[in-house]
mmCIF file as Biopython writes it, N, C-alpha, C and O atoms, coordinates in Angstrom:
data_model
#
loop_
_atom_site.group_PDB
_atom_site.id
_atom_site.type_symbol
_atom_site.label_atom_id
_atom_site.label_alt_id
_atom_site.label_comp_id
_atom_site.label_asym_id
_atom_site.label_entity_id
_atom_site.label_seq_id
_atom_site.pdbx_PDB_ins_code
_atom_site.Cartn_x
_atom_site.Cartn_y
_atom_site.Cartn_z
_atom_site.occupancy
_atom_site.B_iso_or_equiv
_atom_site.auth_seq_id
_atom_site.auth_asym_id
_atom_site.pdbx_PDB_model_num
ATOM 1   N N  . SER A ? 1  ? 0.386   -20.649 15.462  1.0 0.0 1  A 1 
ATOM 2   C CA . SER A ? 1  ? 0.000   -19.779 14.617  1.0 0.0 1  A 1 
ATOM 3   C C  . SER A ? 1  ? 1.041   -18.671 14.092  1.0 0.0 1  A 1 
ATOM 4   O O  . SER A ? 1  ? 1.833   -18.117 14.854  1.0 0.0 1  A 1 
ATOM 5   N N  . ASN A ? 2  ? 0.973   -18.439 12.910  1.0 0.0 2  A 1 
ATOM 6   C CA . ASN A ? 2  ? 2.291   -17.642 12.545  1.0 0.0 2  A 1 
ATOM 7   C C  . ASN A ? 2  ? 1.707   -16.119 12.409  1.0 0.0 2  A 1 
ATOM 8   O O  . ASN A ? 2  ? 0.886   -16.037 11.495  1.0 0.0 2  A 1 
ATOM 9   N N  . ILE A ? 3  ? 1.927   -14.970 13.066  1.0 0.0 3  A 1 
ATOM 10  C CA . ILE A ? 3  ? 1.316   -14.078 13.149  1.0 0.0 3  A 1 
ATOM 11  C C  . ILE A ? 3  ? 1.971   -13.196 11.710  1.0 0.0 3  A 1 
ATOM 12  O O  . ILE A ? 3  ? 1.419   -12.168 11.317  1.0 0.0 3  A 1 
ATOM 13  N N  . ASN A ? 4  ? 2.817   -13.589 11.240  1.0 0.0 4  A 1 
ATOM 14  C CA . ASN A ? 4  ? 3.083   -13.099 9.427   1.0 0.0 4  A 1 
ATOM 15  C C  . ASN A ? 4  ? 2.583   -13.605 8.216   1.0 0.0 4  A 1 
ATOM 16  O O  . ASN A ? 4  ? 2.988   -13.283 7.100   1.0 0.0 4  A 1 
ATOM 17  N N  . LEU A ? 5  ? 1.548   -14.534 8.510   1.0 0.0 5  A 1 
ATOM 18  C CA . LEU A ? 5  ? 0.919   -14.773 7.791   1.0 0.0 5  A 1 
ATOM 19  C C  . LEU A ? 5  ? 0.200   -13.725 6.715   1.0 0.0 5  A 1 
ATOM 20  O O  . LEU A ? 5  ? 0.311   -14.013 5.524   1.0 0.0 5  A 1 
ATOM 21  N N  . ASN A ? 6  ? -0.420  -12.705 7.025   1.0 0.0 6  A 1 
ATOM 22  C CA . ASN A ? 6  ? -1.066  -12.311 6.646   1.0 0.0 6  A 1 
ATOM 23  C C  . ASN A ? 6  ? -0.524  -10.657 6.527   1.0 0.0 6  A 1 
ATOM 24  O O  . ASN A ? 6  ? -1.431  -9.876  6.238   1.0 0.0 6  A 1 
ATOM 25  N N  . ARG A ? 7  ? 0.632   -10.139 6.688   1.0 0.0 7  A 1 
ATOM 26  C CA . ARG A ? 7  ? 1.454   -8.992  6.277   1.0 0.0 7  A 1 
ATOM 27  C C  . ARG A ? 7  ? 1.302   -8.938  4.532   1.0 0.0 7  A 1 
ATOM 28  O O  . ARG A ? 7  ? 0.806   -9.767  3.769   1.0 0.0 7  A 1 
ATOM 29  N N  . ARG A ? 8  ? 1.939   -7.614  4.256   1.0 0.0 8  A 1 
ATOM 30  C CA . ARG A ? 8  ? 1.883   -7.204  2.854   1.0 0.0 8  A 1 
ATOM 31  C C  . ARG A ? 8  ? 2.963   -6.325  2.991   1.0 0.0 8  A 1 
ATOM 32  O O  . ARG A ? 8  ? 3.204   -5.568  3.932   1.0 0.0 8  A 1 
ATOM 33  N N  . HIS A ? 9  ? 3.735   -6.543  1.714   1.0 0.0 9  A 1 
ATOM 34  C CA . HIS A ? 9  ? 4.807   -5.259  1.589   1.0 0.0 9  A 1 
ATOM 35  C C  . HIS A ? 9  ? 4.494   -4.961  0.364   1.0 0.0 9  A 1 
ATOM 36  O O  . HIS A ? 9  ? 4.300   -5.712  -0.592  1.0 0.0 9  A 1 
ATOM 37  N N  . LEU A ? 10 ? 4.441   -3.468  0.461   1.0 0.0 10 A 1 
ATOM 38  C CA . LEU A ? 10 ? 3.946   -2.466  -0.755  1.0 0.0 10 A 1 
ATOM 39  C C  . LEU A ? 10 ? 5.487   -2.431  -1.939  1.0 0.0 10 A 1 
ATOM 40  O O  . LEU A ? 10 ? 5.462   -2.160  -3.139  1.0 0.0 10 A 1 
ATOM 41  N N  . GLY A ? 11 ? 6.738   -2.810  -1.070  1.0 0.0 11 A 1 
ATOM 42  C CA . GLY A ? 11 ? 7.440   -2.541  -2.359  1.0 0.0 11 A 1 
ATOM 43  C C  . GLY A ? 11 ? 8.675   -1.277  -1.099  1.0 0.0 11 A 1 
ATOM 44  O O  . GLY A ? 11 ? 8.609   -1.231  0.130   1.0 0.0 11 A 1 
ATOM 45  N N  . ASP A ? 12 ? 9.519   -0.559  -1.903  1.0 0.0 12 A 1 
ATOM 46  C CA . ASP A ? 12 ? 10.218  0.164   -1.141  1.0 0.0 12 A 1 
ATOM 47  C C  . ASP A ? 12 ? 10.603  1.784   -2.226  1.0 0.0 12 A 1 
ATOM 48  O O  . ASP A ? 12 ? 11.570  2.543   -2.282  1.0 0.0 12 A 1 
ATOM 49  N N  . ASN A ? 13 ? 9.166   1.708   -2.994  1.0 0.0 13 A 1 
ATOM 50  C CA . ASN A ? 13 ? 9.617   2.840   -4.136  1.0 0.0 13 A 1 
ATOM 51  C C  . ASN A ? 13 ? 8.943   4.448   -3.630  1.0 0.0 13 A 1 
ATOM 52  O O  . ASN A ? 13 ? 8.937   5.460   -4.330  1.0 0.0 13 A 1 
ATOM 53  N N  . PHE A ? 14 ? 8.291   4.285   -1.924  1.0 0.0 14 A 1 
ATOM 54  C CA . PHE A ? 14 ? 7.756   4.990   -1.682  1.0 0.0 14 A 1 
ATOM 55  C C  . PHE A ? 14 ? 8.626   6.663   -1.736  1.0 0.0 14 A 1 
ATOM 56  O O  . PHE A ? 14 ? 9.742   6.713   -1.218  1.0 0.0 14 A 1 
ATOM 57  N N  . ASP A ? 15 ? 8.123   7.756   -2.283  1.0 0.0 15 A 1 
ATOM 58  C CA . ASP A ? 15 ? 8.767   9.288   -2.405  1.0 0.0 15 A 1 
ATOM 59  C C  . ASP A ? 15 ? 9.208   9.466   -0.707  1.0 0.0 15 A 1 
ATOM 60  O O  . ASP A ? 15 ? 8.388   9.248   0.184   1.0 0.0 15 A 1 
ATOM 61  N N  . GLU A ? 16 ? 10.676  9.909   -0.423  1.0 0.0 16 A 1 
ATOM 62  C CA . GLU A ? 16 ? 10.774  9.883   0.553   1.0 0.0 16 A 1 
ATOM 63  C C  . GLU A ? 16 ? 10.418  11.333  1.094   1.0 0.0 16 A 1 
ATOM 64  O O  . GLU A ? 16 ? 10.533  11.555  2.300   1.0 0.0 16 A 1 
ATOM 65  N N  . ALA A ? 17 ? 10.040  12.201  0.327   1.0 0.0 17 A 1 
ATOM 66  C CA . ALA A ? 17 ? 9.997   13.652  0.775   1.0 0.0 17 A 1 
ATOM 67  C C  . ALA A ? 17 ? 8.182   13.836  1.035   1.0 0.0 17 A 1 
ATOM 68  O O  . ALA A ? 17 ? 7.750   14.869  1.548   1.0 0.0 17 A 1 
ATOM 69  N N  . ILE A ? 18 ? 7.250   12.703  0.608   1.0 0.0 18 A 1 
ATOM 70  C CA . ILE A ? 18 ? 5.840   12.386  1.125   1.0 0.0 18 A 1 
ATOM 71  C C  . ILE A ? 18 ? 5.941   11.820  2.595   1.0 0.0 18 A 1 
ATOM 72  O O  . ILE A ? 18 ? 6.963   11.207  2.905   1.0 0.0 18 A 1 
ATOM 73  N N  . GLN A ? 19 ? 5.118   11.965  3.341   1.0 0.0 19 A 1 
ATOM 74  C CA . GLN A ? 19 ? 4.735   11.350  4.942   1.0 0.0 19 A 1 
ATOM 75  C C  . GLN A ? 19 ? 3.800   10.579  4.621   1.0 0.0 19 A 1 
ATOM 76  O O  . GLN A ? 19 ? 2.730   11.041  4.226   1.0 0.0 19 A 1 
ATOM 77  N N  . GLN A ? 20 ? 4.040   9.117   4.738   1.0 0.0 20 A 1 
ATOM 78  C CA . GLN A ? 20 ? 2.540   8.319   4.374   1.0 0.0 20 A 1 
ATOM 79  C C  . GLN A ? 20 ? 2.036   8.640   5.211   1.0 0.0 20 A 1 
ATOM 80  O O  . GLN A ? 20 ? 2.605   8.997   6.242   1.0 0.0 20 A 1 
ATOM 81  N N  . ARG A ? 21 ? 0.990   8.621   5.069   1.0 0.0 21 A 1 
ATOM 82  C CA . ARG A ? 21 ? -0.090  8.467   6.456   1.0 0.0 21 A 1 
ATOM 83  C C  . ARG A ? 21 ? -1.610  7.658   6.256   1.0 0.0 21 A 1 
ATOM 84  O O  . ARG A ? 21 ? -1.888  7.649   5.056   1.0 0.0 21 A 1 
ATOM 85  N N  . HIS A ? 22 ? -2.318  7.203   6.815   1.0 0.0 22 A 1 
ATOM 86  C CA . HIS A ? 22 ? -2.916  6.834   6.263   1.0 0.0 22 A 1 
ATOM 87  C C  . HIS A ? 22 ? -4.066  6.605   5.360   1.0 0.0 22 A 1 
ATOM 88  O O  . HIS A ? 22 ? -4.696  5.549   5.299   1.0 0.0 22 A 1 
ATOM 89  N N  . GLN A ? 23 ? -4.352  7.951   4.480   1.0 0.0 23 A 1 
ATOM 90  C CA . GLN A ? 23 ? -4.810  8.563   3.257   1.0 0.0 23 A 1 
ATOM 91  C C  . GLN A ? 23 ? -4.041  8.170   2.191   1.0 0.0 23 A 1 
ATOM 92  O O  . GLN A ? 23 ? -4.283  8.389   1.004   1.0 0.0 23 A 1 
ATOM 93  N N  . SER A ? 24 ? -3.120  7.592   2.649   1.0 0.0 24 A 1 
ATOM 94  C CA . SER A ? 24 ? -2.188  7.214   1.246   1.0 0.0 24 A 1 
ATOM 95  C C  . SER A ? 24 ? -2.542  5.444   0.706   1.0 0.0 24 A 1 
ATOM 96  O O  . SER A ? 24 ? -2.303  4.884   -0.364  1.0 0.0 24 A 1 
ATOM 97  N N  . PHE A ? 25 ? -3.157  4.972   1.898   1.0 0.0 25 A 1 
ATOM 98  C CA . PHE A ? 25 ? -3.761  3.599   1.213   1.0 0.0 25 A 1 
ATOM 99  C C  . PHE A ? 25 ? -5.437  3.619   1.556   1.0 0.0 25 A 1 
ATOM 100 O O  . PHE A ? 25 ? -6.150  4.350   2.244   1.0 0.0 25 A 1 
ATOM 101 N N  . VAL A ? 26 ? -5.600  2.793   0.969   1.0 0.0 26 A 1 
ATOM 102 C CA . VAL A ? 26 ? -7.258  2.353   0.555   1.0 0.0 26 A 1 
ATOM 103 C C  . VAL A ? 26 ? -7.610  0.438   0.487   1.0 0.0 26 A 1 
ATOM 104 O O  . VAL A ? 26 ? -7.019  -0.372  -0.228  1.0 0.0 26 A 1 
ATOM 105 N N  . VAL A ? 27 ? -8.482  0.216   1.252   1.0 0.0 27 A 1 
ATOM 106 C CA . VAL A ? 27 ? -8.712  -1.120  0.632   1.0 0.0 27 A 1 
ATOM 107 C C  . VAL A ? 27 ? -10.246 -1.456  -0.169  1.0 0.0 27 A 1 
ATOM 108 O O  . VAL A ? 27 ? -11.238 -1.009  0.405   1.0 0.0 27 A 1 
ATOM 109 N N  . THR A ? 28 ? -10.398 -1.997  -1.083  1.0 0.0 28 A 1 
ATOM 110 C CA . THR A ? 28 ? -11.459 -2.093  -1.651  1.0 0.0 28 A 1 
ATOM 111 C C  . THR A ? 28 ? -12.490 -2.513  -0.828  1.0 0.0 28 A 1 
ATOM 112 O O  . THR A ? 28 ? -12.237 -3.025  0.263   1.0 0.0 28 A 1 
ATOM 113 N N  . VAL A ? 29 ? -14.109 -2.290  -1.393  1.0 0.0 29 A 1 
ATOM 114 C CA . VAL A ? 29 ? -15.254 -2.812  -0.465  1.0 0.0 29 A 1 
ATOM 115 C C  . VAL A ? 29 ? -15.360 -4.528  -0.286  1.0 0.0 29 A 1 
ATOM 116 O O  . VAL A ? 29 ? -16.153 -5.135  0.434   1.0 0.0 29 A 1 
ATOM 117 N N  . ASP A ? 30 ? -14.617 -4.928  -0.912  1.0 0.0 30 A 1 
ATOM 118 C CA . ASP A ? 30 ? -14.625 -6.537  -1.156  1.0 0.0 30 A 1 
ATOM 119 C C  . ASP A ? 30 ? -13.352 -7.090  -0.527  1.0 0.0 30 A 1 
ATOM 120 O O  . ASP A ? 30 ? -13.117 -8.298  -0.567  1.0 0.0 30 A 1 
ATOM 121 N N  . ASN A ? 31 ? -12.427 -6.110  0.126   1.0 0.0 31 A 1 
ATOM 122 C CA . ASN A ? 31 ? -11.269 -6.664  0.457   1.0 0.0 31 A 1 
ATOM 123 C C  . ASN A ? 31 ? -10.239 -7.029  -0.291  1.0 0.0 31 A 1 
ATOM 124 O O  . ASN A ? 31 ? -9.255  -7.349  0.376   1.0 0.0 31 A 1 
ATOM 125 N N  . ARG A ? 32 ? -10.069 -7.119  -1.867  1.0 0.0 32 A 1 
ATOM 126 C CA . ARG A ? 32 ? -9.526  -7.976  -2.581  1.0 0.0 32 A 1 
ATOM 127 C C  . ARG A ? 32 ? -8.339  -7.101  -3.146  1.0 0.0 32 A 1 
ATOM 128 O O  . ARG A ? 32 ? -7.510  -7.631  -3.886  1.0 0.0 32 A 1 
ATOM 129 N N  . PHE A ? 33 ? -8.250  -5.781  -2.809  1.0 0.0 33 A 1 
ATOM 130 C CA . PHE A ? 33 ? -6.790  -5.228  -2.982  1.0 0.0 33 A 1 
ATOM 131 C C  . PHE A ? 33 ? -6.883  -3.898  -2.377  1.0 0.0 33 A 1 
ATOM 132 O O  . PHE A ? 33 ? -7.794  -3.196  -1.940  1.0 0.0 33 A 1 
ATOM 133 N N  . ILE A ? 34 ? -5.001  -3.756  -2.572  1.0 0.0 34 A 1 
ATOM 134 C CA . ILE A ? 34 ? -5.020  -2.441  -1.276  1.0 0.0 34 A 1 
ATOM 135 C C  . ILE A ? 34 ? -4.556  -1.424  -2.477  1.0 0.0 34 A 1 
ATOM 136 O O  . ILE A ? 34 ? -3.609  -1.737  -3.199  1.0 0.0 34 A 1 
ATOM 137 N N  . ILE A ? 35 ? -5.451  0.129   -2.704  1.0 0.0 35 A 1 
ATOM 138 C CA . ILE A ? 35 ? -4.540  0.872   -3.551  1.0 0.0 35 A 1 
ATOM 139 C C  . ILE A ? 35 ? -4.099  1.889   -2.649  1.0 0.0 35 A 1 
ATOM 140 O O  . ILE A ? 35 ? -4.752  2.353   -1.714  1.0 0.0 35 A 1 
ATOM 141 N N  . SER A ? 36 ? -2.614  2.288   -3.098  1.0 0.0 36 A 1 
ATOM 142 C CA . SER A ? 36 ? -1.222  3.395   -2.332  1.0 0.0 36 A 1 
ATOM 143 C C  . SER A ? 36 ? -0.950  4.010   -3.244  1.0 0.0 36 A 1 
ATOM 144 O O  . SER A ? 36 ? -0.847  3.709   -4.433  1.0 0.0 36 A 1 
ATOM 145 N N  . THR A ? 37 ? -0.788  5.140   -2.581  1.0 0.0 37 A 1 
ATOM 146 C CA . THR A ? 37 ? -0.345  6.334   -3.376  1.0 0.0 37 A 1 
ATOM 147 C C  . THR A ? 37 ? 1.335   6.870   -2.558  1.0 0.0 37 A 1 
ATOM 148 O O  . THR A ? 37 ? 1.676   6.601   -1.406  1.0 0.0 37 A 1 
ATOM 149 N N  . GLY A ? 38 ? 2.043   7.578   -3.472  1.0 0.0 38 A 1 
ATOM 150 C CA . GLY A ? 38 ? 3.103   8.171   -2.336  1.0 0.0 38 A 1 
ATOM 151 C C  . GLY A ? 38 ? 4.385   7.899   -3.390  1.0 0.0 38 A 1 
ATOM 152 O O  . GLY A ? 38 ? 5.517   8.206   -3.016  1.0 0.0 38 A 1 
ATOM 153 N N  . TYR A ? 39 ? 4.212   7.432   -4.451  1.0 0.0 39 A 1 
ATOM 154 C CA . TYR A ? 39 ? 5.314   7.163   -4.668  1.0 0.0 39 A 1 
ATOM 155 C C  . TYR A ? 39 ? 6.076   7.856   -5.527  1.0 0.0 39 A 1 
ATOM 156 O O  . TYR A ? 39 ? 5.443   8.686   -6.181  1.0 0.0 39 A 1 
ATOM 157 N N  . TRP A ? 40 ? 7.731   7.759   -5.835  1.0 0.0 40 A 1 
ATOM 158 C CA . TRP A ? 40 ? 8.655   8.607   -5.990  1.0 0.0 40 A 1 
ATOM 159 C C  . TRP A ? 40 ? 8.440   9.272   -7.919  1.0 0.0 40 A 1 
ATOM 160 O O  . TRP A ? 40 ? 9.012   10.188  -8.510  1.0 0.0 40 A 1 
ATOM 161 N N  . ASP A ? 41 ? 7.433   8.345   -8.342  1.0 0.0 41 A 1 
ATOM 162 C CA . ASP A ? 41 ? 7.178   8.594   -9.625  1.0 0.0 41 A 1 
ATOM 163 C C  . ASP A ? 41 ? 5.465   9.175   -10.101 1.0 0.0 41 A 1 
ATOM 164 O O  . ASP A ? 41 ? 4.992   9.556   -11.172 1.0 0.0 41 A 1 
ATOM 165 N N  . LYS A ? 42 ? 5.019   9.041   -9.012  1.0 0.0 42 A 1 
ATOM 166 C CA . LYS A ? 42 ? 3.507   10.579  -8.834  1.0 0.0 42 A 1 
ATOM 167 C C  . LYS A ? 42 ? 2.662   9.174   -9.230  1.0 0.0 42 A 1 
ATOM 168 O O  . LYS A ? 42 ? 1.737   9.687   -9.859  1.0 0.0 42 A 1 
ATOM 169 N N  . ARG A ? 43 ? 2.364   7.535   -9.260  1.0 0.0 43 A 1 
ATOM 170 C CA . ARG A ? 43 ? 1.573   7.099   -9.812  1.0 0.0 43 A 1 
ATOM 171 C C  . ARG A ? 43 ? 1.261   6.318   -8.460  1.0 0.0 43 A 1 
ATOM 172 O O  . ARG A ? 43 ? 2.034   6.350   -7.502  1.0 0.0 43 A 1 
ATOM 173 N N  . PHE A ? 44 ? 0.100   5.639   -8.465  1.0 0.0 44 A 1 
ATOM 174 C CA . PHE A ? 44 ? -0.709  4.620   -7.673  1.0 0.0 44 A 1 
ATOM 175 C C  . PHE A ? 44 ? -0.492  3.487   -7.974  1.0 0.0 44 A 1 
ATOM 176 O O  . PHE A ? 44 ? -0.321  3.276   -9.175  1.0 0.0 44 A 1 
ATOM 177 N N  . ARG A ? 45 ? -0.410  2.296   -6.996  1.0 0.0 45 A 1 
ATOM 178 C CA . ARG A ? 45 ? -0.720  1.230   -7.138  1.0 0.0 45 A 1 
ATOM 179 C C  . ARG A ? 45 ? -2.121  0.427   -6.889  1.0 0.0 45 A 1 
ATOM 180 O O  . ARG A ? 45 ? -2.748  0.897   -5.939  1.0 0.0 45 A 1 
ATOM 181 N N  . VAL A ? 46 ? -2.637  -0.483  -7.418  1.0 0.0 46 A 1 
ATOM 182 C CA . VAL A ? 46 ? -3.480  -1.741  -7.071  1.0 0.0 46 A 1 
ATOM 183 C C  . VAL A ? 46 ? -2.991  -3.014  -6.861  1.0 0.0 46 A 1 
ATOM 184 O O  . VAL A ? 46 ? -2.745  -3.675  -7.870  1.0 0.0 46 A 1 
ATOM 185 N N  . SER A ? 47 ? -2.728  -3.675  -5.408  1.0 0.0 47 A 1 
ATOM 186 C CA . SER A ? 47 ? -2.148  -4.655  -5.169  1.0 0.0 47 A 1 
ATOM 187 C C  . SER A ? 47 ? -3.221  -5.665  -4.669  1.0 0.0 47 A 1 
ATOM 188 O O  . SER A ? 47 ? -3.895  -5.556  -3.644  1.0 0.0 47 A 1 
ATOM 189 N N  . ASN A ? 48 ? -3.258  -6.807  -5.714  1.0 0.0 48 A 1 
ATOM 190 C CA . ASN A ? 48 ? -4.124  -7.706  -4.872  1.0 0.0 48 A 1 
ATOM 191 C C  . ASN A ? 48 ? -3.855  -8.199  -3.895  1.0 0.0 48 A 1 
ATOM 192 O O  . ASN A ? 48 ? -2.747  -8.690  -3.684  1.0 0.0 48 A 1 
ATOM 193 N N  . THR A ? 49 ? -4.792  -8.186  -3.076  1.0 0.0 49 A 1 
ATOM 194 C CA . THR A ? 49 ? -4.680  -9.450  -1.709  1.0 0.0 49 A 1 
ATOM 195 C C  . THR A ? 49 ? -4.581  -10.545 -1.636  1.0 0.0 49 A 1 
ATOM 196 O O  . THR A ? 49 ? -4.534  -11.088 -0.532  1.0 0.0 49 A 1 
#
């Protein structure tokens, strides 16, 4: 089995001035989306898993 099959990449646009912590990410109850914060332009992203 390949261990990398379930890995996700959220991009490289995170603000370097903000320390990323577990509070910066949340998964919806149905595990379909990842919501992430801490981007340089002060936005949040919703990523489909």
